[in-house]
N, CA, C and O atoms as a MOPAC input file, in Angstrom:
PM7 MOZYME 1SCF
protein

 N    -11.28200 1     4.35800 1    -6.69800 1
 C    -11.65900 1     3.29900 1    -5.79500 1
 C    -12.53900 1     2.45900 1    -6.75800 1
 O    -13.13200 1     3.03100 1    -7.67200 1
 N    -12.62400 1     1.34700 1    -6.61100 1
 C    -13.57100 1     0.41100 1    -7.35000 1
 C    -14.85200 1     0.61600 1    -7.00400 1
 O    -15.14200 1     1.20200 1    -5.96100 1
 N    -15.80100 1     0.12700 1    -7.89600 1
 C    -17.30500 1     0.00800 1    -7.70600 1
 C    -18.00400 1     1.34900 1    -8.43700 1
 O    -17.41600 1     2.16000 1    -9.15200 1
 N    -19.46700 1     1.35700 1    -8.04700 1
 C    -20.18400 1     2.49300 1    -8.55000 1
 C    -20.58100 1     3.10600 1    -7.27300 1
 O    -21.14400 1     2.50500 1    -6.35800 1
 N    -20.19000 1     4.55500 1    -7.27900 1
 C    -20.41400 1     5.35500 1    -6.47700 1
 C    -21.68200 1     6.37700 1    -6.68200 1
 O    -21.90700 1     7.30100 1    -5.90100 1
 N    -22.44800 1     6.09800 1    -7.79200 1
 C    -23.43300 1     7.12500 1    -8.18800 1
 C    -24.54300 1     7.31900 1    -7.20700 1
 O    -25.30000 1     8.28500 1    -7.29700 1
 N    -24.63800 1     6.51800 1    -6.37900 1
 C    -25.81700 1     6.57100 1    -5.42300 1
 C    -25.35000 1     7.65300 1    -4.28500 1
 O    -26.16100 1     8.09900 1    -3.47200 1
 N    -24.30800 1     7.94200 1    -4.29500 1
 C    -23.84300 1     9.07500 1    -3.36000 1
 C    -24.45300 1    10.42300 1    -3.68200 1
 O    -24.99500 1    11.19400 1    -2.89000 1
 N    -24.27100 1    10.57200 1    -4.97800 1
 C    -24.60500 1    11.96100 1    -5.41400 1
 C    -26.33600 1    12.01100 1    -5.77800 1
 O    -26.86900 1    13.08300 1    -6.06500 1
 N    -26.99900 1    10.90900 1    -5.73200 1
 C    -28.32600 1    10.89700 1    -5.73200 1
 C    -29.17100 1    11.17200 1    -4.62000 1
 O    -30.37000 1    11.43200 1    -4.72700 1
 N    -28.47300 1    11.10700 1    -3.44400 1
 C    -29.00300 1    11.06400 1    -2.16200 1
 C    -29.21400 1    12.48800 1    -1.68000 1
 O    -28.29500 1    13.25500 1    -1.96600 1
 N    -30.18300 1    12.96800 1    -1.04300 1
 C    -30.44200 1    14.35000 1    -0.31400 1
 C    -30.33000 1    14.07500 1     1.07800 1
 O    -30.56800 1    12.97400 1     1.57300 1
 N    -29.94200 1    15.15100 1     1.74300 1
 C    -30.24900 1    15.21600 1     3.18600 1
 C    -28.83000 1    15.23800 1     3.85000 1
 O    -27.84300 1    15.16700 1     3.11900 1
 N    -28.70500 1    15.32300 1     5.06900 1
 C    -27.71200 1    15.10900 1     5.86000 1
 C    -26.75700 1    14.08300 1     6.04200 1
 O    -25.57400 1    14.17200 1     6.36900 1
 N    -27.63700 1    12.83000 1     5.71100 1
 C    -26.99900 1    11.58000 1     5.99600 1
 C    -26.88900 1    10.92400 1     4.68100 1
 O    -27.77400 1    11.19700 1     3.87000 1
 N    -25.99200 1    10.13600 1     4.34000 1
 C    -26.01200 1     9.18900 1     3.13200 1
 C    -25.52200 1     7.79300 1     3.37600 1
 O    -24.66700 1     7.59600 1     4.24000 1
 N    -26.00700 1     6.83700 1     2.67800 1
 C    -25.48800 1     5.55600 1     2.92700 1
 C    -24.51400 1     5.16500 1     1.85400 1
 O    -24.75300 1     5.24600 1     0.65000 1
 N    -23.50100 1     4.77400 1     2.33800 1
 C    -22.18500 1     4.53100 1     1.49700 1
 C    -21.99000 1     3.22000 1     0.82100 1
 O    -21.17900 1     3.03800 1    -0.08700 1
 N    -22.79900 1     2.30000 1     1.32800 1
 C    -22.94300 1     1.11700 1     0.62000 1
 C    -21.69600 1     0.11100 1     1.19000 1
 O    -21.51800 1    -0.96600 1     0.62000 1
 N    -20.89000 1     0.48400 1     2.27500 1
 C    -20.04900 1    -0.16700 1     2.75000 1
 C    -20.75600 1    -1.13100 1     3.57600 1
 O    -21.90500 1    -0.94100 1     3.97600 1
 N    -19.93600 1    -2.35800 1     3.87600 1
 C    -20.34400 1    -3.52700 1     4.54400 1
 C    -19.84200 1    -3.42800 1     5.96400 1
 O    -18.89500 1    -2.65700 1     6.12400 1
 N    -20.33300 1    -4.10800 1     7.10000 1
 C    -19.97100 1    -4.07500 1     8.21100 1
 C    -18.40700 1    -4.12700 1     8.77200 1
 O    -17.94000 1    -3.59800 1     9.78100 1
 N    -17.78200 1    -4.92500 1     7.79600 1
 C    -16.49700 1    -5.18600 1     8.03700 1
 C    -15.64000 1    -4.03400 1     7.44100 1
 O    -14.56100 1    -3.78200 1     7.97800 1
 N    -16.01700 1    -3.38800 1     6.46400 1
 C    -15.49000 1    -2.26600 1     5.96900 1
 C    -15.65100 1    -1.02500 1     6.97500 1
 O    -14.70700 1    -0.30300 1     7.29600 1
 N    -16.86600 1    -0.88400 1     7.39600 1
 C    -16.97100 1    -0.04000 1     8.35800 1
 C    -16.32500 1    -0.20800 1     9.61500 1
 O    -15.90200 1     0.81600 1    10.15200 1
 N    -16.18000 1    -1.19500 1    10.13400 1
 C    -15.17900 1    -1.60300 1    11.24600 1
 C    -13.77800 1    -1.21800 1    10.99200 1
 O    -13.09000 1    -0.67500 1    11.85700 1
 N    -13.30600 1    -1.52700 1     9.67400 1
 C    -12.02800 1    -1.17900 1     9.42800 1
 C    -11.68400 1     0.16900 1     9.40300 1
 O    -10.54800 1     0.53700 1     9.70000 1
 N    -12.68700 1     1.04100 1     9.03000 1
 C    -12.57100 1     2.47200 1     8.86100 1
 C    -12.55800 1     2.97800 1    10.31200 1
 O    -11.77100 1     3.88300 1    10.59000 1
 N    -13.39100 1     2.45100 1    11.29500 1
 C    -13.45400 1     2.91500 1    12.60000 1
 C    -12.02300 1     2.47800 1    13.16100 1
 O    -11.46600 1     3.34500 1    13.83300 1
 N    -11.51600 1     1.58200 1    13.03700 1
 C    -10.13400 1     0.97200 1    13.67600 1
 C     -9.11800 1     1.85600 1    13.11700 1
 O     -8.50300 1     2.69100 1    13.78200 1
 N     -8.95700 1     1.63100 1    11.80900 1
 C     -7.81600 1     2.34000 1    11.14000 1
 C     -7.68200 1     3.61300 1    10.98200 1
 O     -6.59500 1     4.16700 1    11.14400 1
 N     -8.91600 1     4.33100 1    10.60000 1
 C     -8.92000 1     5.88000 1    10.27500 1
 C     -9.64900 1     6.78700 1    11.36700 1
 O     -9.59000 1     8.01600 1    11.39100 1
 N    -10.30500 1     6.02800 1    12.21300 1
 C    -11.01400 1     6.83100 1    13.28700 1
 C    -12.30300 1     7.55200 1    12.54400 1
 O    -12.68300 1     8.68100 1    12.85400 1
 N    -12.84400 1     6.84100 1    11.64600 1
 C    -14.02200 1     7.49100 1    10.73600 1
 C    -15.15300 1     6.70700 1    11.47700 1
 O    -14.93200 1     5.49600 1    11.51200 1
 N    -16.10600 1     7.03900 1    11.97100 1
 C    -17.41900 1     6.76700 1    12.41200 1
 C    -18.68200 1     7.02700 1    11.75900 1
 O    -18.99900 1     8.10500 1    11.25600 1
 N    -19.46900 1     5.85000 1    11.79900 1
 C    -20.68000 1     5.77100 1    11.07100 1
 C    -21.43100 1     4.61100 1    11.63600 1
 O    -20.87100 1     3.79500 1    12.36700 1
 N    -22.63600 1     4.53000 1    11.32200 1
 C    -23.39600 1     3.43100 1    11.72100 1
 C    -22.92000 1     2.09700 1    10.81900 1
 O    -22.42400 1     2.17500 1     9.69500 1
 N    -23.16000 1     0.95200 1    11.50300 1
 C    -22.60500 1    -0.37400 1    11.11000 1
 C    -23.18000 1    -0.74800 1     9.88300 1
 O    -22.68900 1    -1.71400 1     9.29900 1
 N    -24.34900 1    -0.01700 1     9.27700 1
 C    -24.95500 1    -0.26700 1     8.07600 1
 C    -24.17200 1     0.68800 1     7.09000 1
 O    -24.30800 1     0.41000 1     5.89900 1
 N    -23.51600 1     1.57700 1     7.34500 1
 C    -22.58000 1     2.42800 1     6.58700 1
 C    -23.18700 1     3.73500 1     6.32600 1
 O    -22.72900 1     4.45600 1     5.44000 1
 N    -24.21300 1     4.09400 1     7.06100 1
 C    -24.69000 1     5.31900 1     7.02400 1
 C    -23.82900 1     6.45800 1     7.70000 1
 O    -23.38500 1     6.26500 1     8.83200 1
 N    -23.60900 1     7.51000 1     7.10500 1
 C    -22.69400 1     8.63400 1     7.63400 1
 C    -23.08800 1     9.95000 1     7.57300 1
 O    -23.62000 1    10.28400 1     6.51400 1
 N    -22.96500 1    10.80000 1     8.44200 1
 C    -23.16000 1    12.39300 1     8.56600 1
 C    -22.44600 1    13.16900 1     7.55000 1
 O    -21.24700 1    13.41000 1     7.68200 1
 N    -23.19600 1    13.61500 1     6.43400 1
 C    -22.49900 1    14.37800 1     5.58900 1
 C    -22.24700 1    15.98300 1     6.00900 1
 O    -21.46700 1    16.80800 1     5.53300 1
 N    -23.12500 1    16.07700 1     6.98400 1
 C    -23.08700 1    17.48000 1     7.62600 1
 C    -21.96100 1    17.73600 1     8.52300 1
 O    -21.68700 1    18.86700 1     8.92400 1
 N    -21.15900 1    16.43800 1     8.90700 1
 C    -20.05100 1    16.45100 1     9.78200 1
 C    -18.77000 1    16.59600 1     8.89100 1
 O    -17.65300 1    16.74800 1     9.38500 1
 N    -18.98100 1    16.54400 1     7.69500 1
 C    -17.54400 1    16.70200 1     6.81500 1
 C    -17.20900 1    18.36400 1     6.54200 1
 O    -18.05500 1    19.25800 1     6.53700 1
 N    -16.03600 1    18.49300 1     6.36400 1
 C    -15.29700 1    19.77300 1     6.03400 1
 C    -14.49000 1    19.60000 1     4.99600 1
 O    -14.10100 1    18.47300 1     4.69100 1
 N    -14.13700 1    20.68900 1     4.32400 1
 C    -13.07600 1    20.56100 1     3.28400 1
 C    -11.85100 1    19.98000 1     3.89500 1
 O    -11.06900 1    19.33500 1     3.19700 1
 N    -11.61900 1    20.20400 1     5.33500 1
 C    -10.34400 1    19.50300 1     5.78100 1
 C    -10.46700 1    18.04800 1     6.01700 1
 O     -9.44200 1    17.36800 1     5.96500 1
 N    -11.43500 1    17.57800 1     6.23200 1
 C    -11.79900 1    16.19900 1     6.59800 1
 C    -12.04200 1    15.25400 1     5.27600 1
 O    -11.77900 1    14.05100 1     5.29500 1
 N    -12.52000 1    15.86200 1     4.24100 1
 C    -12.98600 1    15.12700 1     3.07100 1
 C    -11.82600 1    14.15800 1     2.39800 1
 O    -12.11900 1    13.06400 1     1.91400 1
 N    -10.57300 1    14.63900 1     2.41800 1
 C     -9.48000 1    13.73400 1     1.90600 1
 C     -9.36700 1    12.72700 1     2.83800 1
 O     -9.14400 1    11.63500 1     2.31600 1
 N     -9.44400 1    12.72000 1     4.04400 1
 C     -9.23600 1    11.57300 1     5.05700 1
 C    -10.46200 1    10.76100 1     4.78600 1
 O    -10.22600 1     9.55400 1     4.73000 1
 N    -11.47400 1    11.03900 1     4.63900 1
 C    -12.68600 1    10.08400 1     4.47900 1
 C    -12.37600 1     9.46700 1     3.15800 1
 O    -12.37000 1     8.23800 1     3.08900 1
 N    -12.11300 1    10.20000 1     2.08400 1
 C    -11.73300 1     9.51600 1     1.03800 1
 C    -10.69400 1     8.37900 1     0.87300 1
 O    -10.81800 1     7.36400 1     0.18800 1
 N     -9.69100 1     8.74000 1     1.60800 1
 C     -8.50500 1     7.73200 1     1.85100 1
 C     -9.21900 1     6.47100 1     2.51100 1
 O     -9.09900 1     5.31300 1     2.11000 1
 N     -9.87900 1     6.84000 1     3.44700 1
 C    -10.25600 1     5.76800 1     4.57100 1
 C    -11.27000 1     4.71600 1     3.48300 1
 O    -11.14600 1     3.49100 1     3.51100 1
 N    -12.08700 1     5.30000 1     2.71800 1
 C    -13.19500 1     4.56900 1     1.85800 1
 C    -12.36100 1     3.71700 1     0.77500 1
 O    -12.66900 1     2.58900 1     0.39100 1
 N    -11.31300 1     4.42400 1     0.38000 1
 C    -10.59000 1     3.61800 1    -0.62400 1
 C     -9.70700 1     2.54000 1    -0.09700 1
 O     -9.56100 1     1.55500 1    -0.82000 1
 N     -9.17800 1     2.57200 1     0.89800 1
 C     -8.53600 1     1.50600 1     1.67500 1
 C     -9.49500 1     0.42400 1     2.19100 1
 O     -9.18600 1    -0.76800 1     2.20500 1
 N    -10.62000 1     0.87900 1     2.59400 1
 C    -11.77400 1    -0.13300 1     3.00800 1
 C    -12.23300 1    -0.84100 1     1.75800 1
 O    -12.42100 1    -2.05200 1     1.87100 1
 N    -12.43200 1    -0.30900 1     0.65000 1
 C    -13.06600 1    -0.98300 1    -0.50700 1
 C    -12.00700 1    -1.83800 1    -0.95700 1
 O    -12.31400 1    -3.00800 1    -1.18400 1
 N    -10.73700 1    -1.45400 1    -1.14300 1
 C     -9.68400 1    -2.02000 1    -1.69800 1
 C     -9.00100 1    -3.31000 1    -0.81500 1
 O     -8.54100 1    -4.30400 1    -1.37800 1
 N     -9.01000 1    -3.14100 1     0.54600 1
 C     -8.51800 1    -4.10100 1     1.44500 1
 C     -9.45200 1    -5.01100 1     2.19500 1
 O     -9.06700 1    -6.06200 1     2.70800 1
 N    -10.69600 1    -4.57400 1     2.24300 1
 C    -11.45300 1    -5.59800 1     2.77100 1
 C    -12.75900 1    -5.97000 1     2.21300 1
 O    -13.47500 1    -5.24200 1     1.52600 1
 N    -13.01800 1    -7.28400 1     2.60800 1
 C    -14.18500 1    -7.81800 1     1.84000 1
 C    -15.49000 1    -7.84600 1     2.65700 1
 O    -16.52900 1    -8.26300 1     2.14500 1

């Protein structure tokens, strides 16, 4: 996935800022049913080994297809 994602691993806590914009967040909600705040904050505590691949696919699609 294009971009620098190092900020993800530098954060601590149950929530993380993805760096996604409002259009990318809306795309992920509509197309992948991934829910987060409009500023791109997502609950990491809500993820499981089963849901991580779906989230990764959604982020990749949003970053590569939505400006």
